[in-house]
N, C-alpha and C positions, 0 to 999 in steps of 0.2 A: 454662925459659921456652919457650913455643910461639910461633913467629913465621912469617909468610908468607915463602916463598922467592922469590916473584915479585909483581909488580903484577897481581893477579888481574883487575881491571877492564880493564886494558890487554890482557891475554891474551884476555879475552872479546871485547873490541872487535876485535882482530886476527882472531878466529874468526868475526866477523860479528854479534856480539851487543853492540851499543852499549847504553847505559843506557836509552834510550827503548824499544828493543825488549825489553829485559829486563822493564821495567815493563809495557809494552803487552800482551805475551804472558804476563804474570804468571809469568815464569820465576824472578825474584827480587823480593822486596819492596823498597820504598824504604828500610826500616830496615836490611835486609841490605846494600844498596848503600852506604848511609851508613857502616855499620860497616866495610865493606871500605875505603872511602875513608880512614877514620880509623885503620885498622890494628887494629881491635878484633876480638875473637873472634866467630865465628858458629857456629851449631849444626851438628852433624854432618850433619843432613838437608840443609843448604844446601851443605856441602862435597860431599855426594853429588850434588846437582844440578849443581854446577859441574864435578865430575869427569865427569858424563854429557855436559855441553855441550862440554867441552874434550877428551873421550876420554883422560883421564889418571887416575892413581892419587892418593889423598890425599897420599902422600909427595912427590908432585911439587909440591904446593901449600904444605905446611907442614912445619916441622922443629922439633925440640927443640934448644935451645941452652943449655948450662950457663952459669949466671951466679952470681956470688958470693952474691946474695940469694935463690937458689932455696930455701934453708932445708932442703936435703937433706943429711943427714950421712952 
């Protein structure tokens, strides 16, 4: 299962990108912001944008965690 390693919206806020700024400057859509709030998946293009804003790697944001229901044998 893929999960976020951090609270991405909080990290963006600490970097100076609050949700109002993200919307106003069209850096992330409202749908993406809502998905992040709910811990849902977002497209890689949005991960790319967040990495650009935070100057980080995708692996700093997400990780794969083995769970019993992964269905992988």
